[in-house]
C-alpha positions in Angstrom: 372.1 -48.6 0.0 374.0 -45.5 -1.2 375.5 -44.4 -4.5 379.1 -43.8 -3.6 382.4 -42.7 -5.3 385.9 -43.5 -4.2 389.0 -41.7 -5.5 392.4 -43.1 -4.6 392.4 -46.9 -4.5 395.8 -47.6 -2.8 396.6 -50.0 0.0 393.9 -48.6 2.3 391.5 -47.0 -0.1 391.0 -50.1 -2.1 390.2 -52.2 1.0 387.7 -49.6 2.2 386.1 -49.6 -1.2 385.9 -53.4 -1.1 384.1 -53.2 2.3 381.6 -50.7 0.9 380.9 -53.0 -2.1 380.5 -56.0 0.2 377.8 -54.0 2.1 375.8 -53.6 -1.1 376.6 -50.0 -1.9 376.8 -48.9 -5.6 380.4 -47.7 -6.1 382.2 -45.8 -8.8 385.9 -45.7 -8.4 388.9 -43.8 -9.8 392.6 -44.5 -9.3 395.6 -43.0 -11.1 396.7 -46.6 -12.1 393.7 -48.4 -13.3 395.3 -51.9 -13.2 395.6 -51.6 -9.4 391.8 -51.2 -9.2 391.0 -54.1 -11.6 390.2 -56.5 -8.8 387.5 -54.1 -7.5 386.1 -53.7 -11.0 385.9 -57.5 -11.2 383.8 -57.4 -8.0 381.3 -54.9 -9.5 382.8 -51.5 -9.0 382.1 -49.1 -11.9 385.2 -47.4 -13.3 385.2 -43.6 -13.3 387.5 -42.0 -15.8 388.5 -39.1 -13.5 387.9 -37.8 -10.0 385.3 -35.5 -11.5 383.4 -38.4 -13.0 383.4 -40.3 -9.7 381.9 -37.2 -7.9 379.4 -36.3 -10.6 378.0 -39.8 -10.7 377.5 -40.2 -7.0 375.9 -38.7 -3.9 378.9 -39.2 -1.5 382.5 -39.3 -2.7 385.3 -40.7 -0.6 389.0 -40.1 -1.2 392.2 -41.3 0.2 395.5 -40.0 -1.2 399.1 -39.8 0.0 399.6 -36.1 1.0 398.4 -32.5 0.6 399.8 -32.1 -2.9 398.0 -35.3 -4.1 394.8 -34.0 -2.5 395.0 -30.7 -4.4 395.7 -32.7 -7.5 392.5 -34.8 -7.3 390.5 -31.7 -6.1 391.4 -29.1 -8.7 391.1 -28.5 -12.4 388.5 -29.5 -15.0 388.8 -33.2 -14.1 388.9 -32.7 -10.3 386.5 -33.7 -7.6 385.3 -30.2 -7.1 384.3 -29.9 -10.8 382.0 -32.9 -10.3 380.2 -31.6 -7.2 376.8 -30.0 -7.1 374.3 -28.9 -4.4 373.6 -31.6 -1.8 376.6 -33.8 -2.6 379.2 -34.6 0.1 382.9 -35.2 -0.3 384.6 -37.2 2.5 388.4 -37.0 2.4 390.1 -39.7 4.5 393.7 -38.6 3.7 396.1 -37.3 6.4 396.9 -33.8 5.2 397.5 -30.3 6.5 394.4 -28.9 8.3 394.9 -25.6 6.5 394.8 -27.3 3.1 391.7 -29.2 4.1 389.9 -26.0 5.2 390.8 -24.2 2.0 389.2 -26.9 0.0 386.1 -26.9 2.2 385.5 -23.2 1.3 385.6 -24.1 -2.4 383.4 -27.1 -2.0 380.7 -25.0 -0.2 380.7 -22.5 -3.1 379.3 -25.3 -5.2 376.5 -25.9 -2.6 378.1 -29.2 -1.6 379.9 -30.0 1.7 383.1 -31.6 2.7 384.2 -33.6 5.8 387.7 -34.8 6.8 387.5 -38.4 8.1 391.0 -39.9 8.5 391.2 -43.4 9.9 393.0 -45.0 12.8 394.3 -48.5 12.1 396.1 -50.4 9.4 395.5 -53.0 6.7 395.0 -55.7 9.4 392.6 -53.6 11.5 390.6 -52.7 8.4 390.4 -56.3 7.2 389.3 -57.4 10.8 386.5 -54.7 10.7 388.1 -52.8 13.5 389.1 -49.6 11.7 388.0 -46.4 13.5 387.4 -43.0 12.0 387.4 -39.5 13.3 385.3 -36.9 11.5 385.5 -33.1 11.2 382.9 -30.8 9.6 379.3 -29.8 9.9 377.4 -32.1 12.3 374.4 -32.5 10.0 376.7 -33.8 7.2 378.3 -36.2 9.7 374.9 -37.4 10.7 374.0 -38.0 7.1 377.1 -40.2 6.3 377.6 -41.9 9.7 375.8 -45.1 8.6 378.0 -45.4 5.6 381.2 -44.9 7.7 379.9 -47.6 10.1 379.9 -50.0 7.1 383.7 -49.4 6.9 384.4 -49.9 10.6 382.8 -50.0 14.0 383.4 -46.5 15.3 383.2 -43.0 13.7 383.7 -40.2 16.3 382.7 -36.6 15.5 385.5 -34.4 16.8 384.3 -30.9 15.7 384.8 -28.5 12.9 386.5 -29.0 9.6 390.2 -29.7 9.9 390.0 -31.0 13.5 389.8 -34.6 12.5 393.0 -34.4 10.5 394.6 -32.6 13.5 393.4 -35.5 15.7 394.9 -38.0 13.3 398.2 -36.2 13.2 398.1 -36.1 17.1 397.5 -39.9 17.0 400.1 -40.8 14.4 403.0 -39.2 16.1 402.9 -41.9 18.7 403.3 -44.7 16.2 406.9 -44.1 15.3 407.8 -43.3 18.9 406.3 -46.6 20.1 408.1 -48.5 17.3 411.4 -46.9 18.2 411.0 -47.7 21.9 410.0 -51.3 21.0 413.0 -51.6 18.8 415.3 -50.4 21.6 413.8 -53.1 23.9 414.2 -55.9 21.3 417.9 -54.9 20.6 418.8 -54.5 24.2 417.4 -58.0 24.9 419.0 -59.5 21.8 422.5 -58.1 22.5 422.2 -59.4 26.1 421.8 -62.9 24.7 418.0 -63.4 24.3 416.9 -64.6 20.8 415.1 -61.9 18.9 412.0 -64.1 18.4 411.7 -64.6 22.2 412.1 -60.9 22.8 409.4 -60.1 20.3 407.1 -62.7 21.8 407.5 -61.3 25.4 407.2 -57.7 24.4 404.1 -58.2 22.2 402.3 -59.8 25.1 403.5 -57.4 27.8 402.1 -54.2 29.3 403.6 -52.1 26.5 401.8 -54.1 23.8 399.5 -51.5 22.2 397.5 -52.7 19.2 400.1 -51.2 17.0 403.0 -53.0 18.7 401.1 -56.2 18.5 400.6 -56.1 14.8 403.8 -54.3 13.8 406.2 -55.6 16.3 406.6 -58.9 14.4 407.9 -56.9 11.4 411.3 -56.8 13.1 411.4 -60.6 12.4 410.1 -60.3 8.8 409.1 -57.1 7.0 406.0 -57.2 4.9 406.4 -57.5 1.1 404.2 -54.5 0.6 404.7 -51.6 3.1 401.5 -50.9 5.1 402.7 -47.4 5.7 406.1 -46.5 4.3 408.8 -44.3 5.7 408.0 -41.3 3.4 404.3 -41.4 4.4 405.1 -41.6 8.1 407.6 -38.8 7.8 405.0 -36.7 6.1 402.8 -37.1 9.1 405.5 -36.3 11.6 406.4 -33.2 9.7 402.7 -32.2 9.8 402.8 -32.8 13.6 405.9 -30.7 14.0 404.4 -27.9 11.9 401.2 -28.0 14.0 403.2 -28.1 17.2 405.0 -24.9 16.2 401.6 -23.2 15.4 400.0 -24.1 18.7 403.1 -23.9 20.9 403.3 -27.6 21.9 406.8 -29.0 22.1 407.1 -32.5 20.5 410.4 -33.9 21.7 409.8 -37.6 20.9 408.3 -36.6 17.5 411.5 -34.6 16.7 413.7 -37.5 17.6 411.8 -40.3 15.8 411.6 -38.0 12.7 415.5 -38.1 12.6 415.4 -42.0 12.5 413.1 -41.8 9.5 415.5 -39.4 7.8 418.3 -42.0 8.6 416.1 -44.7 7.0 415.8 -42.6 3.9 419.5 -42.0 3.9 420.0 -45.8 4.0 417.8 -46.3 0.9 414.9 -47.7 3.0 412.2 -45.0 2.2 409.8 -47.5 0.5 409.8 -49.9 3.4 407.2 -49.9 6.1 408.2 -47.4 8.8 408.9 -50.4 11.1 412.2 -50.4 9.3 413.5 -47.9 11.9 414.3 -51.2 13.7 416.9 -51.8 11.0 418.4 -48.3 11.4 418.9 -48.9 15.1 420.1 -52.5 14.6 422.8 -51.2 12.2 423.8 -48.6 14.8 424.0 -51.4 17.3 426.2 -53.5 15.2 423.5 -56.1 14.6 423.3 -57.5 11.1 420.0 -58.2 9.3 419.8 -61.9 9.8 421.6 -61.9 13.1 418.5 -62.9 15.2 420.1 -64.9 17.9 423.8 -64.1 17.6 424.7 -62.2 20.7 428.4 -62.5 20.4 429.1 -58.9 19.4 
């Protein structure tokens, strides 16, 4: 069993920390809001007073925060992760951030004789709880080999994709499809609904059809009832799409569906829906279609 740290115990981070505790690892955790981590403390997680404390007390420190700015915040300064690192320690960041930001931090981590890997995840709350979350990992192969058994305690598959920054690039390349799929699914539901098919039936058919990716299967039903707590909110998803568009410009890949779906997320923010799960783009399209919120089976428009 390993001596692990976890910084950033949000919706996903806290559940990953919970899985590591359940596998018998010793865990020291830090979160900006301590009360959100209390349930993990009750399960035996040691509380770290800062990111530095979490890193200093452990051999491998994981982190998962919302964006590049939040990553820099937990990394830097006298209380940051880097200040707590020493030779032989490994920092595994699971956030989806700019590859350039990741690589700049790696250089600073290595100055301390430690190493850093980027290991973003593919999946959501439900895939994580079912033990089906997959990870992609970028960095030195020997560091990946060292922590792979720990990653496999979180989920069934951890794929080494290459050098530092490439796992976050892979994650960005993956995430751009989520909103595009959700928008296409929403178009299908609304086209069926306004033709006279009840929304519940349209969702039932589509989530069991050839277009039913795992994401469509678990997020499609959100068009009937949104979750009380967003799994991945509009702002977070838009951050990923903007990272994709930035990367696309850098490597000369046009991203037409990404550009379009990004505008629907801007529309959602304009409608005051930024804190909702990104599946709320259904609501944006529904309003444009003249379909009201609770209008499931009314096709009289």
